[in-house]
N, CA and C atoms as a LAMMPS dump frame, in Angstrom:
ITEM: TIMESTEP
0
ITEM: NUMBER OF ATOMS
573
ITEM: BOX BOUNDS ff ff ff
-5.0000000000000000e+02 5.0000000000000000e+02
-5.0000000000000000e+02 5.0000000000000000e+02
-5.0000000000000000e+02 5.0000000000000000e+02
ITEM: ATOMS id mol type element x y z
1 1 1 N 0.12 -1.493 0.52
2 1 2 C 0.095 -0.525 -0.091
3 1 3 C 0.71 0.63 0.016
4 2 1 N 0.851 1.812 -0.582
5 2 2 C 1.284 3.452 -1.394
6 2 3 C 1.254 4.064 -0.241
7 3 1 N 2.045 5.871 -0.253
8 3 2 C 1.1 6.845 1.047
9 3 3 C -0.057 7.557 0.16
10 4 1 N -0.333 7.742 -0.938
11 4 2 C -1.078 8.249 -1.44
12 4 3 C -2.344 7.279 -0.918
13 5 1 N -2.599 6.231 -0.917
14 5 2 C -4.035 4.404 -1.377
15 5 3 C -3.858 4.902 0.851
16 6 1 N -2.884 4.855 1.135
17 6 2 C -3.354 4.377 2.653
18 6 3 C -3.989 5.816 2.776
19 7 1 N -3.605 7.427 2.389
20 7 2 C -3.611 8.658 3.291
21 7 3 C -5.504 9.036 3.072
22 8 1 N -5.423 8.722 1.646
23 8 2 C -7.17 8.202 1.562
24 8 3 C -8.227 7.108 2.544
25 9 1 N -7.803 6.468 2.519
26 9 2 C -7.83 5.106 3.141
27 9 3 C -8.4 6.002 5.24
28 10 1 N -6.949 6.799 5.235
29 10 2 C -7.435 7.332 7.201
30 10 3 C -8.429 8.319 6.502
31 11 1 N -8.022 9.219 5.395
32 11 2 C -9.135 9.97 5.527
33 11 3 C -10.522 9.172 5.268
34 12 1 N -11.198 9.204 5.567
35 12 2 C -11.815 8.401 4.321
36 12 3 C -12.652 7.586 6.019
37 13 1 N -12.036 6.41 6.836
38 13 2 C -12.291 6.231 8.319
39 13 3 C -12.155 6.837 8.733
40 14 1 N -11.572 8.173 9.027
41 14 2 C -12.308 9.632 10.096
42 14 3 C -13.755 9.826 9.305
43 15 1 N -13.946 10.25 8.672
44 15 2 C -14.913 10.888 8.149
45 15 3 C -15.803 10.117 8.811
46 16 1 N -15.613 8.846 8.666
47 16 2 C -17.031 7.774 8.494
48 16 3 C -16.589 8.219 9.757
49 17 1 N -15.665 8.318 10.922
50 17 2 C -16.187 8.084 13.045
51 17 3 C -16.668 9.38 12.746
52 18 1 N -16.528 10.307 11.836
53 18 2 C -16.982 11.995 13.017
54 18 3 C -17.887 11.426 12.203
55 19 1 N -19.205 11.756 11.283
56 19 2 C -19.897 11.661 11.345
57 19 3 C -20.854 10.285 11.468
58 20 1 N -20.541 9.229 12.349
59 20 2 C -20.987 8.78 13.306
60 20 3 C -20.794 8.84 15.183
61 21 1 N -20.224 9.854 15.085
62 21 2 C -19.924 9.492 16.935
63 21 3 C -20.804 10.272 16.566
64 22 1 N -21.083 10.304 18.436
65 22 2 C -21.994 11.206 18.792
66 22 3 C -21.721 12.121 19.068
67 23 1 N -22.865 12.806 19.479
68 23 2 C -23.11 14.926 19.735
69 23 3 C -22.798 14.716 20.282
70 24 1 N -22.093 13.475 21.552
71 24 2 C -21.648 15.039 22.914
72 24 3 C -20.551 15.209 23.007
73 25 1 N -20.133 15.87 23.744
74 25 2 C -18.826 16.221 24.627
75 25 3 C -18.391 15.439 23.632
76 26 1 N -18.185 14.121 24.591
77 26 2 C -17.581 13.101 25.188
78 26 3 C -17.454 11.529 23.245
79 27 1 N -18.382 12.794 22.795
80 27 2 C -17.884 11.474 21.653
81 27 3 C -16.808 12.335 20.216
82 28 1 N -17.377 13.895 20.723
83 28 2 C -16.55 14.958 19.692
84 28 3 C -14.873 14.42 20.499
85 29 1 N -14.549 14.734 21.278
86 29 2 C -13.438 14.384 21.628
87 29 3 C -12.324 13.496 21.441
88 30 1 N -12.89 11.813 21.675
89 30 2 C -12.243 9.822 21.648
90 30 3 C -12.341 10.342 19.952
91 31 1 N -13.312 11.16 19.217
92 31 2 C -13.517 10.804 17.204
93 31 3 C -12.415 12.442 17.417
94 32 1 N -11.232 13.03 17.885
95 32 2 C -10.867 14.159 17.677
96 32 3 C -9.525 13.341 18.129
97 33 1 N -9.382 12.405 18.675
98 33 2 C -8.521 12.246 19.327
99 33 3 C -8.384 10.267 18.511
100 34 1 N -8.737 10.072 17.998
101 34 2 C -8.954 8.661 16.584
102 34 3 C -8.23 9.368 15.812
103 35 1 N -8.453 10.716 15.662
104 35 2 C -8.538 10.906 14.418
105 35 3 C -7.152 11.959 13.913
106 36 1 N -7.048 12.568 15.166
107 36 2 C -4.697 12.714 15.251
108 36 3 C -4.271 11.128 15.345
109 37 1 N -4.369 10.442 16.26
110 37 2 C -3.179 9.269 16.28
111 37 3 C -3.242 8.557 14.769
112 38 1 N -4.391 8.4 14.013
113 38 2 C -4.862 8.377 12.612
114 38 3 C -4.018 9.311 11.906
115 39 1 N -3.936 10.222 11.811
116 39 2 C -3.133 11.512 11.42
117 39 3 C -1.394 11.544 11.619
118 40 1 N -0.623 10.902 12.767
119 40 2 C 0.503 10.845 13.141
120 40 3 C 0.836 9.369 12.552
121 41 1 N -0.574 8.959 12.464
122 41 2 C 0.482 7.242 12.554
123 41 3 C 0.155 7.01 10.956
124 42 1 N 0.299 8.048 10.337
125 42 2 C 0.178 7.715 9.04
126 42 3 C 1.554 8.775 8.531
127 43 1 N 0.717 9.62 8.984
128 43 2 C 2.326 10.185 9.308
129 43 3 C 4.012 9.838 9.219
130 44 1 N 3.937 8.422 9.802
131 44 2 C 4.973 8.29 10.429
132 44 3 C 5.463 6.625 9.56
133 45 1 N 4.167 6.064 8.509
134 45 2 C 3.913 5.846 8.321
135 45 3 C 4.791 6.007 6.504
136 46 1 N 4.758 7.221 6.077
137 46 2 C 5.001 7.956 4.916
138 46 3 C 6.004 7.891 5.002
139 47 1 N 7.008 7.716 6.536
140 47 2 C 9.019 7.942 6.577
141 47 3 C 9.087 7.057 6.439
142 48 1 N 9.489 5.967 6.514
143 48 2 C 9.742 4.934 6.876
144 48 3 C 10.189 4.24 5.278
145 49 1 N 11.338 3.873 4.762
146 49 2 C 11.128 3.076 3.497
147 49 3 C 10.924 2.028 2.878
148 50 1 N 10.286 1.966 2.557
149 50 2 C 9.275 0.946 1.324
150 50 3 C 10.007 -0.386 2.048
151 51 1 N 8.709 -1.343 2.506
152 51 2 C 9.591 -2.446 1.771
153 51 3 C 10.124 -3.656 1.407
154 52 1 N 11.36 -4.443 1.774
155 52 2 C 11.907 -5.275 0.325
156 52 3 C 10.799 -6.089 0
157 53 1 N 11.857 -6.024 -1.569
158 53 2 C 10.182 -7.647 -2.118
159 53 3 C 10.77 -8.578 -1.083
160 54 1 N 9.344 -9.859 -1.005
161 54 2 C 9.479 -11.204 -0.299
162 54 3 C 9.922 -11.894 -1.051
163 55 1 N 10.47 -11.827 -2.181
164 55 2 C 10.735 -12.978 -3.072
165 55 3 C 12.857 -12.773 -2.371
166 56 1 N 13.113 -11.164 -1.577
167 56 2 C 14.715 -10.992 -2.325
168 56 3 C 14.396 -11.781 -0.112
169 57 1 N 13.881 -10.861 0.485
170 57 2 C 14.485 -11.656 1.811
171 57 3 C 14.429 -13.37 2.108
172 58 1 N 13.393 -14.271 1.342
173 58 2 C 13.326 -15.697 1.203
174 58 3 C 15.153 -15.868 0.57
175 59 1 N 15.187 -15.447 -0.834
176 59 2 C 17.164 -15.914 -0.855
177 59 3 C 17.591 -15.199 -0.417
178 60 1 N 17.716 -14.268 1.069
179 60 2 C 18.755 -13.142 1.291
180 60 3 C 18.938 -14.599 2.355
181 61 1 N 18.043 -15.223 3.01
182 61 2 C 17.963 -16.055 4.409
183 61 3 C 18.623 -17.611 3.828
184 62 1 N 17.896 -17.926 3.19
185 62 2 C 18.028 -19.488 2.262
186 62 3 C 19.822 -19.394 1.744
187 63 1 N 20.851 -17.668 0.997
188 63 2 C 21.877 -18.502 0.773
189 63 3 C 22.584 -17.605 2.208
190 64 1 N 22.579 -17.214 3.183
191 64 2 C 23.141 -16.662 4.654
192 64 3 C 24.035 -17.572 4.742
193 65 1 N 23.001 -18.231 5.429
194 65 2 C 24.082 -19.55 6.173
195 65 3 C 23.162 -20.909 6.028
196 66 1 N 24.338 -21.589 6.346
197 66 2 C 23.974 -23.452 5.437
198 66 3 C 23.357 -23.973 7.097
199 67 1 N 22.31 -24.882 7.302
200 67 2 C 21.806 -25.243 7.719
201 67 3 C 22.928 -25.452 9.428
202 68 1 N 23.86 -26.149 9.487
203 68 2 C 24.217 -26.975 9.683
204 68 3 C 24.78 -25.851 10.815
205 69 1 N 25.257 -24.734 9.913
206 69 2 C 26.25 -23.322 10.522
207 69 3 C 24.78 -22.821 11.296
208 70 1 N 23.661 -23.413 11.917
209 70 2 C 22.468 -22.445 11.972
210 70 3 C 22.926 -23.874 13.819
211 71 1 N 22.65 -24.346 13.715
212 71 2 C 22.336 -25.68 13.969
213 71 3 C 23.483 -25.142 14.868
214 72 1 N 25.039 -25.374 14.867
215 72 2 C 26.031 -25.342 14.944
216 72 3 C 26.428 -24.007 16.631
217 73 1 N 25.274 -23.01 16.396
218 73 2 C 25.627 -21.842 16.776
219 73 3 C 24.134 -22.46 18.246
220 74 1 N 23.391 -23.207 17.85
221 74 2 C 21.597 -23.505 19.131
222 74 3 C 22.761 -23.813 19.973
223 75 1 N 23.509 -25.049 19.741
224 75 2 C 24.517 -26.316 21.169
225 75 3 C 24.928 -24.798 21.892
226 76 1 N 24.774 -26.008 23.068
227 76 2 C 25.192 -24.723 24.652
228 76 3 C 26.95 -24.524 24.616
229 77 1 N 27.124 -23.677 25.161
230 77 2 C 28.89 -22.523 24.732
231 77 3 C 29.491 -23.458 26.387
232 78 1 N 30.486 -24.204 26.143
233 78 2 C 30.944 -23.697 27.456
234 78 3 C 31.408 -23.07 28.026
235 79 1 N 31.46 -23.267 29.486
236 79 2 C 30.786 -22.184 29.756
237 79 3 C 32.646 -21.2 30.503
238 80 1 N 32.03 -19.557 30.194
239 80 2 C 33.399 -18.983 30.389
240 80 3 C 33.367 -17.907 31.658
241 81 1 N 34.251 -17.858 31.76
242 81 2 C 34.635 -17.056 32.988
243 81 3 C 35.044 -15.887 32.781
244 82 1 N 34.386 -15.283 33.53
245 82 2 C 34.253 -13.201 33.702
246 82 3 C 34.867 -12.222 33.592
247 83 1 N 36.123 -13.782 34.449
248 83 2 C 36.786 -12.457 35.524
249 83 3 C 38.166 -12.717 35.872
250 84 1 N 38.806 -12.021 35.435
251 84 2 C 40.903 -13.014 35.693
252 84 3 C 40.795 -14.669 36.323
253 85 1 N 40.084 -14.042 37.863
254 85 2 C 40.099 -14.926 39.2
255 85 3 C 39.295 -16.373 38.618
256 86 1 N 38.884 -16.285 37.305
257 86 2 C 37.336 -17.896 37.544
258 86 3 C 38.05 -18.187 35.548
259 87 1 N 39.145 -18.073 35.943
260 87 2 C 39.76 -18.663 34.177
261 87 3 C 39.964 -20.67 34.473
262 88 1 N 40.007 -21.128 33.261
263 88 2 C 39.112 -22.693 33.621
264 88 3 C 41.077 -22.921 33.493
265 89 1 N 40.638 -23.853 34.044
266 89 2 C 42.189 -24.265 34.69
267 89 3 C 42.488 -26.008 34.387
268 90 1 N 40.871 -26.618 34.039
269 90 2 C 40.875 -28.027 33.825
270 90 3 C 39.781 -27.641 32.442
271 91 1 N 39.454 -28.866 31.586
272 91 2 C 38.892 -29.576 30.049
273 91 3 C 37.725 -29.715 31.688
274 92 1 N 36.116 -29.296 31.172
275 92 2 C 35.036 -29.33 30.716
276 92 3 C 34.517 -30.197 31.097
277 93 1 N 33.644 -30.498 32.282
278 93 2 C 33.002 -32.298 32.289
279 93 3 C 31.574 -32.304 32.074
280 94 1 N 30.621 -32.885 30.766
281 94 2 C 29.368 -32.763 31.024
282 94 3 C 28.856 -34.278 32.396
283 95 1 N 27.533 -34.152 32.455
284 95 2 C 26.476 -34.982 32.704
285 95 3 C 26.313 -34.264 33.63
286 96 1 N 25.299 -35.309 34.815
287 96 2 C 24.237 -35.177 36.133
288 96 3 C 24.721 -34.897 36.371
289 97 1 N 23.997 -34.085 37.244
290 97 2 C 23.682 -33.667 39.296
291 97 3 C 22.593 -33.493 39.771
292 98 1 N 23.173 -34.121 41.191
293 98 2 C 22.227 -34.068 41.939
294 98 3 C 21.653 -33.015 43.369
295 99 1 N 21.168 -33.533 44.516
296 99 2 C 21.424 -32.152 45.352
297 99 3 C 22.232 -33.609 46.769
298 100 1 N 22.196 -33.27 47.225
299 100 2 C 23.033 -33.966 48.801
300 100 3 C 20.498 -33.139 49.849
301 101 1 N 19.814 -34.907 50.106
302 101 2 C 19.468 -35.412 50.95
303 101 3 C 18.411 -33.955 51.768
304 102 1 N 18.051 -34.254 52.557
305 102 2 C 18.087 -33.129 54.19
306 102 3 C 18.943 -34.252 55.336
307 103 1 N 18.552 -35.627 54.339
308 103 2 C 19.807 -36.724 55.888
309 103 3 C 20.85 -36.851 55.739
310 104 1 N 21.278 -35.833 55.048
311 104 2 C 23.5 -35.526 54.948
312 104 3 C 23.564 -35.05 55.638
313 105 1 N 22.427 -33.364 56.38
314 105 2 C 23.083 -32.626 56.97
315 105 3 C 23.424 -32.643 58.569
316 106 1 N 24.786 -32.38 58.624
317 106 2 C 25.486 -32.098 59.558
318 106 3 C 26.544 -34.139 59.499
319 107 1 N 26.497 -34.461 58.887
320 107 2 C 27.367 -35.786 58.411
321 107 3 C 29.264 -34.791 58.499
322 108 1 N 29.65 -35.799 58.582
323 108 2 C 30.956 -36.125 58.435
324 108 3 C 31.609 -36.09 56.364
325 109 1 N 32.03 -35.15 56.426
326 109 2 C 32.184 -35.622 54.153
327 109 3 C 33.473 -35.291 54.543
328 110 1 N 34.758 -35.9 53.349
329 110 2 C 35.959 -36.413 53.025
330 110 3 C 36.681 -34.908 53.473
331 111 1 N 36.265 -34.145 53.861
332 111 2 C 37.483 -33.028 54.012
333 111 3 C 37.732 -32.489 55.269
334 112 1 N 36.503 -33.844 56.391
335 112 2 C 36.324 -34.004 57.154
336 112 3 C 35.255 -32.848 57.839
337 113 1 N 35.306 -31.712 57.743
338 113 2 C 34.189 -30.632 57.993
339 113 3 C 32.597 -31.524 58.052
340 114 1 N 31.937 -31.483 58.749
341 114 2 C 30.18 -30.991 58.882
342 114 3 C 29.271 -31.335 57.563
343 115 1 N 28.302 -31.621 57.086
344 115 2 C 28.107 -30.749 55.834
345 115 3 C 26.574 -29.822 55.889
346 116 1 N 26.587 -28.775 55.415
347 116 2 C 25.982 -27.825 55.622
348 116 3 C 25.127 -27.089 54.701
349 117 1 N 24.145 -27.284 54.37
350 117 2 C 23.18 -26.901 53.101
351 117 3 C 23.177 -25.765 52.515
352 118 1 N 23.48 -25.024 53.803
353 118 2 C 23.697 -23.801 53.323
354 118 3 C 24.844 -23.368 52.923
355 119 1 N 25.589 -24.296 52.545
356 119 2 C 27.199 -24.127 52.265
357 119 3 C 27.004 -23.874 50.449
358 120 1 N 28.091 -24.165 50.299
359 120 2 C 28.477 -24.434 49.309
360 120 3 C 29.709 -24.936 48.302
361 121 1 N 29.287 -26.11 49.086
362 121 2 C 29.867 -27.158 48.728
363 121 3 C 29.057 -28.555 47.814
364 122 1 N 30.342 -29.082 47.303
365 122 2 C 29.744 -30.312 45.875
366 122 3 C 30.808 -31.134 46.29
367 123 1 N 29.455 -32.831 45.373
368 123 2 C 31.038 -34.219 45.73
369 123 3 C 30.897 -33.91 44.568
370 124 1 N 32.354 -34.41 44.964
371 124 2 C 33.243 -35.253 42.795
372 124 3 C 34.343 -36.001 43.393
373 125 1 N 34.237 -37.16 42.584
374 125 2 C 34.202 -38.933 41.824
375 125 3 C 37.132 -38.178 42.102
376 126 1 N 37.013 -36.707 41.216
377 126 2 C 37.665 -36.53 40.906
378 126 3 C 39.182 -35.461 41.229
379 127 1 N 38.36 -34.687 40.615
380 127 2 C 38.516 -33.398 41.815
381 127 3 C 39.403 -33.494 42.931
382 128 1 N 39.943 -32.475 43.061
383 128 2 C 40.714 -32.721 43.956
384 128 3 C 39.641 -31.76 45.622
385 129 1 N 40.188 -32.502 46.696
386 129 2 C 39.419 -31.778 47.432
387 129 3 C 39.551 -29.773 48.032
388 130 1 N 38.952 -29.246 48.051
389 130 2 C 39.096 -27.752 47.838
390 130 3 C 38.767 -27.19 46.49
391 131 1 N 39.053 -27.875 44.84
392 131 2 C 38.903 -26.779 43.961
393 131 3 C 37.924 -26.467 44.073
394 132 1 N 38.205 -24.766 43.318
395 132 2 C 36.761 -24.548 42.807
396 132 3 C 36.137 -24.502 41.113
397 133 1 N 35.58 -25.113 41.367
398 133 2 C 34.475 -25.334 39.717
399 133 3 C 33.144 -24.607 40.313
400 134 1 N 32.806 -23.953 38.286
401 134 2 C 32.619 -23.328 38.147
402 134 3 C 31.296 -24.889 37.731
403 135 1 N 29.534 -23.781 38.055
404 135 2 C 29.123 -25.55 37.459
405 135 3 C 28.139 -24.487 37.08
406 136 1 N 27.265 -25.748 35.572
407 136 2 C 26.135 -24.754 34.737
408 136 3 C 25.281 -25.126 33.959
409 137 1 N 23.748 -24.952 34.403
410 137 2 C 22.646 -26.243 33.957
411 137 3 C 22.682 -25.882 32.653
412 138 1 N 22.296 -26.338 32.423
413 138 2 C 23.086 -26.946 30.753
414 138 3 C 20.885 -26.798 30.711
415 139 1 N 19.885 -27.636 31.49
416 139 2 C 18.778 -27.002 30.476
417 139 3 C 18.34 -24.81 31.178
418 140 1 N 18.791 -24.742 32.35
419 140 2 C 18.315 -22.768 31.884
420 140 3 C 19.604 -22.304 31.84
421 141 1 N 21.188 -22.437 31.382
422 141 2 C 21.342 -21.705 31.273
423 141 3 C 22.312 -21.226 32.619
424 142 1 N 21.435 -21.665 34.307
425 142 2 C 22.527 -20.631 34.814
426 142 3 C 23.702 -21.025 35.919
427 143 1 N 23.873 -20.375 36.195
428 143 2 C 25.681 -21.149 36.602
429 143 3 C 25.801 -20.314 37.829
430 144 1 N 26.964 -21.125 38.91
431 144 2 C 27.397 -20.976 40.39
432 144 3 C 27.934 -21.282 40.737
433 145 1 N 28.771 -20.725 41.917
434 145 2 C 30.201 -21.558 42.132
435 145 3 C 30.314 -22.319 43.243
436 146 1 N 30.999 -23.637 43.367
437 146 2 C 31.188 -23.802 44.367
438 146 3 C 32.063 -24.088 44.262
439 147 1 N 32.729 -25.046 46.375
440 147 2 C 34.204 -26.194 45.583
441 147 3 C 34.331 -27.188 45.946
442 148 1 N 34.806 -27.824 45.24
443 148 2 C 34.859 -29.873 45.996
444 148 3 C 35.573 -29.654 47.754
445 149 1 N 34.296 -30.084 48.405
446 149 2 C 34.431 -30.441 50.032
447 149 3 C 33.973 -32.114 50.11
448 150 1 N 33.952 -32.366 48.613
449 150 2 C 33.566 -33.998 49.614
450 150 3 C 33.563 -35.284 48.441
451 151 1 N 33.862 -36.149 48.604
452 151 2 C 33.74 -37.365 47.759
453 151 3 C 32.052 -37.999 47.121
454 152 1 N 31.887 -37.967 45.847
455 152 2 C 31.054 -38.43 45.481
456 152 3 C 30.118 -37.889 43.932
457 153 1 N 29.07 -38.141 43.789
458 153 2 C 28.82 -38.696 44.014
459 153 3 C 28.717 -40.494 42.916
460 154 1 N 27.799 -41.26 43.691
461 154 2 C 28.17 -42.854 43.145
462 154 3 C 27.628 -44.065 42.137
463 155 1 N 26.318 -42.626 41.806
464 155 2 C 25.93 -42.998 40.659
465 155 3 C 26.132 -43.097 39.23
466 156 1 N 25.893 -43.919 38.637
467 156 2 C 26.088 -44.215 37.727
468 156 3 C 25.962 -42.376 36.32
469 157 1 N 26.343 -42.236 35.738
470 157 2 C 26.291 -40.932 35.6
471 157 3 C 25.844 -40.201 35.104
472 158 1 N 26.093 -39.198 37.024
473 158 2 C 25.405 -38.59 37.793
474 158 3 C 27.625 -37.884 38.093
475 159 1 N 28.369 -36.114 37.609
476 159 2 C 29.465 -36.168 38.08
477 159 3 C 29.248 -35.825 39.437
478 160 1 N 28.395 -35.63 39.618
479 160 2 C 28.774 -33.559 40.536
480 160 3 C 27.436 -33.593 41.513
481 161 1 N 27.655 -33.728 42.665
482 161 2 C 26.294 -33.568 43.985
483 161 3 C 26.301 -32.327 44.654
484 162 1 N 26.161 -31.292 44.59
485 162 2 C 25.588 -30.19 45.607
486 162 3 C 25.041 -30.173 46.195
487 163 1 N 25.692 -28.45 47.189
488 163 2 C 24.848 -28.095 48.371
489 163 3 C 22.482 -27.538 48.165
490 164 1 N 22.013 -28.007 49.095
491 164 2 C 20.13 -27.709 48.492
492 164 3 C 20.759 -25.556 47.662
493 165 1 N 21.1 -24.941 48.69
494 165 2 C 21.332 -23.316 48.318
495 165 3 C 21.913 -23.591 46.561
496 166 1 N 23.061 -24.097 46.257
497 166 2 C 23.22 -24.066 45.341
498 166 3 C 22.428 -24.496 44.102
499 167 1 N 21.695 -26.016 44.118
500 167 2 C 20.793 -26.627 43.93
501 167 3 C 19.909 -25.114 43.493
502 168 1 N 19.61 -24.528 43.962
503 168 2 C 18.418 -23.825 44.355
504 168 3 C 19.111 -22.437 43.679
505 169 1 N 20.101 -22.084 43.358
506 169 2 C 20.689 -21.644 42.862
507 169 3 C 20.757 -21.27 41.214
508 170 1 N 21.081 -22.465 40.496
509 170 2 C 20.902 -23.824 39.483
510 170 3 C 19.816 -23.463 39.213
511 171 1 N 18.141 -23.868 40.308
512 171 2 C 17.444 -23.722 39.795
513 171 3 C 16.734 -25.487 39.578
514 172 1 N 17.055 -26.217 40.657
515 172 2 C 17.349 -27.398 40.431
516 172 3 C 16.341 -28.566 40.669
517 173 1 N 15.835 -27.695 41.841
518 173 2 C 15.201 -28.262 43.344
519 173 3 C 14.197 -28.956 42.493
520 174 1 N 13.044 -28.767 41.732
521 174 2 C 12.175 -29.252 41.568
522 174 3 C 11.997 -30.973 41.256
523 175 1 N 13.308 -30.569 39.684
524 175 2 C 13.567 -31.457 38.807
525 175 3 C 14.091 -32.567 39.935
526 176 1 N 15.246 -31.691 40.718
527 176 2 C 16.044 -33.305 41.569
528 176 3 C 17.611 -33.409 40.401
529 177 1 N 17.192 -33.934 39.017
530 177 2 C 18.923 -34.442 38.273
531 177 3 C 18.876 -33.2 36.906
532 178 1 N 19.366 -32.915 36.296
533 178 2 C 20 -31.723 35.915
534 178 3 C 21.696 -32.071 34.528
535 179 1 N 21.147 -32.22 33.607
536 179 2 C 21.964 -32.201 33.568
537 179 3 C 23.108 -30.551 33.563
538 180 1 N 24.628 -30.975 33.224
539 180 2 C 24.858 -29.736 33.546
540 180 3 C 26.446 -29.899 33.194
541 181 1 N 27.211 -28.627 34.025
542 181 2 C 29.182 -28.991 32.842
543 181 3 C 29.913 -28.286 34.19
544 182 1 N 30.798 -29.119 34.103
545 182 2 C 31.967 -28.27 35.529
546 182 3 C 33.021 -28.312 34.9
547 183 1 N 32.922 -26.642 35.533
548 183 2 C 34.358 -26.48 35.365
549 183 3 C 35.037 -25.533 35.915
550 184 1 N 36.574 -26.144 35.89
551 184 2 C 37.856 -26.302 37.713
552 184 3 C 38.274 -24.816 37.207
553 185 1 N 37.933 -23.665 38.241
554 185 2 C 38.56 -21.733 37.846
555 185 3 C 39.438 -22.894 38.869
556 186 1 N 39.623 -23.065 39.65
557 186 2 C 41.542 -22.807 40.445
558 186 3 C 40.88 -24.53 41.752
559 187 1 N 42.229 -25.259 41.629
560 187 2 C 42.741 -26.742 41.826
561 187 3 C 43.717 -26.585 42.834
562 188 1 N 43.305 -26.837 43.624
563 188 2 C 43.152 -27.171 45.182
564 188 3 C 44.498 -27.297 45.572
565 189 1 N 45.714 -26.424 46.158
566 189 2 C 47.038 -27.237 46.154
567 189 3 C 47.272 -28.289 47.004
568 190 1 N 48.548 -29.56 47.179
569 190 2 C 47.766 -31.016 48.372
570 190 3 C 48.807 -30.367 49.156
571 191 1 N 48.09 -30.744 50.754
572 191 2 C 49.033 -30.787 51.44
573 191 3 C 50.122 -30.509 51.67
């Protein structure tokens, strides 16, 4: 629709509304407001550049990227540390995470301390105790930092157990088990 036709249509619709509006003060105010809005819309549309041909858009989309490249962009990217203190020092590990149940509260962990559900403790089978890790929930993208203080989990396919506090941060309290990426950012020194 070009500018002349759209302007004529707007004028016709404004005239129609003006002729059918109530004779009251309220009807005149509403009609004038609508007419002002339509006039502003027509002025804004007249200033816009014309839309390109639909065939041109489709051809640009079809030739811009192969489908394989588009799919690679959608795949989850590894966790990238945002500060110099959080540089990755190991390879990312992919697997499932679960969280400590309430029955573990107060139990002794592998480092000798008692488990606190409000802590940032995690259990990992192989990383040295005291190692700082970034844990990313691959379902929703949430990331949190934690410290390896215990050993486990000992269930096939799971790579980390997190405290209930961290499970809440990762948005996994209701689900219980989620796919995660674990990235060591500071490996503890041997005592």
